[in-house]
C-alpha positions in Angstrom: 53.3 122.5 97.1 55.2 124.7 99.3 59.1 125.6 99.1 60.7 125.2 102.4 65.1 126.8 102.4 67.1 126.0 105.0 69.3 128.4 105.5 73.0 129.2 107.2 74.9 132.4 106.0 72.7 135.9 104.8 73.8 135.3 101.3 71.6 132.1 101.4 69.0 134.0 103.2 69.0 136.5 100.2 68.4 134.0 97.7 65.3 132.6 99.7 63.7 136.0 100.3 64.5 136.8 96.6 62.9 133.6 95.5 60.0 134.4 98.2 60.6 130.7 99.8 57.1 130.0 101.6 59.2 128.9 104.7 62.3 129.6 105.8 64.1 127.5 108.2 67.6 129.2 109.5 70.2 127.2 111.4 73.0 129.4 112.5 72.5 130.8 115.7 73.9 133.9 115.3 71.9 135.3 112.0 68.6 133.9 113.5 69.4 136.3 116.8 69.8 139.2 114.2 67.0 138.3 112.1 65.2 137.5 115.6 66.1 141.3 116.7 65.3 142.6 113.4 62.1 141.3 113.3 61.4 142.5 116.8 61.8 146.4 116.0 58.9 148.6 115.7 58.7 150.0 112.0 60.2 153.8 113.8 63.2 151.9 114.9 63.3 149.7 112.1 63.7 152.9 109.7 65.7 154.5 112.4 68.4 152.1 112.9 69.0 151.8 108.9 69.5 155.6 108.2 71.5 155.8 111.6 73.9 152.3 109.7 73.3 154.1 106.3 74.7 157.3 107.3 77.5 155.9 109.0 78.9 153.5 106.4 78.2 156.3 103.6 79.9 159.2 105.3 82.5 157.8 107.0 85.4 159.5 105.5 83.6 162.8 105.4 84.0 165.3 108.5 80.8 166.6 107.7 79.5 163.2 107.6 80.7 162.8 111.6 78.6 165.2 112.1 75.4 163.9 110.5 76.7 160.5 111.9 76.6 161.5 115.7 73.5 163.1 115.2 71.7 160.4 113.3 73.1 158.1 115.7 71.8 160.3 118.6 68.9 159.4 117.9 69.1 155.8 117.5 71.8 155.1 119.8 68.9 152.9 122.2 69.3 150.4 119.2 72.3 149.7 119.2 71.6 146.1 118.9 69.1 146.3 116.1 71.8 148.6 114.1 74.8 146.0 114.7 72.3 142.8 113.0 70.8 145.6 110.5 75.4 145.9 109.4 75.7 142.4 110.3 73.0 140.9 107.7 72.1 144.3 106.1 75.7 144.4 104.1 74.6 141.2 102.0 71.1 141.5 102.0 70.8 145.1 100.9 67.6 147.6 102.1 65.3 146.1 99.5 65.9 142.2 100.9 66.3 143.9 104.2 62.9 145.3 104.3 61.3 142.4 102.5 62.3 140.3 105.3 60.7 143.2 108.0 57.6 143.3 106.1 56.8 139.8 104.2 57.9 137.6 107.1 56.8 136.6 110.6 58.7 134.7 113.0 56.5 130.9 113.3 59.4 129.7 116.8 62.3 128.3 117.8 63.9 125.2 117.5 61.3 122.6 116.6 58.0 123.9 114.8 55.3 122.5 113.4 54.3 123.7 109.4 51.4 122.5 107.4 51.8 119.1 109.3 55.6 118.7 109.2 58.6 119.2 111.7 60.9 121.5 111.2 64.1 121.7 113.1 66.1 124.8 113.3 67.1 127.8 115.1 64.3 130.2 113.7 61.2 129.7 111.7 60.1 132.4 108.9 56.7 131.8 107.6 55.5 134.0 104.7 52.9 136.4 105.1 
């Protein structure tokens, strides 16, 4: 039996991803927007944005960290929307689960979606690959 999970926040998304749900329906518009941004990113942009967000979070207190953040952030400046999306949901999901979302799920549609003969309605549908 296919397992369909409806999620409205990052914590519920994390549980659905860790449980390897067959299909995830995002019901929150902002969360769906962040996920769409992450899923649309190239692998290089995704890795660069995670590095920029991670360096910024880890090194914010350290003067040397300011320089590292500027260097990494400069490389990722074109990915501002992606960085915001990663920081918004990545703090709850963690890097491993965030990467599983990026790698293991594909966006199948927005609004009403047909999945294995069932019509599902939500802001965004994600199918396990």
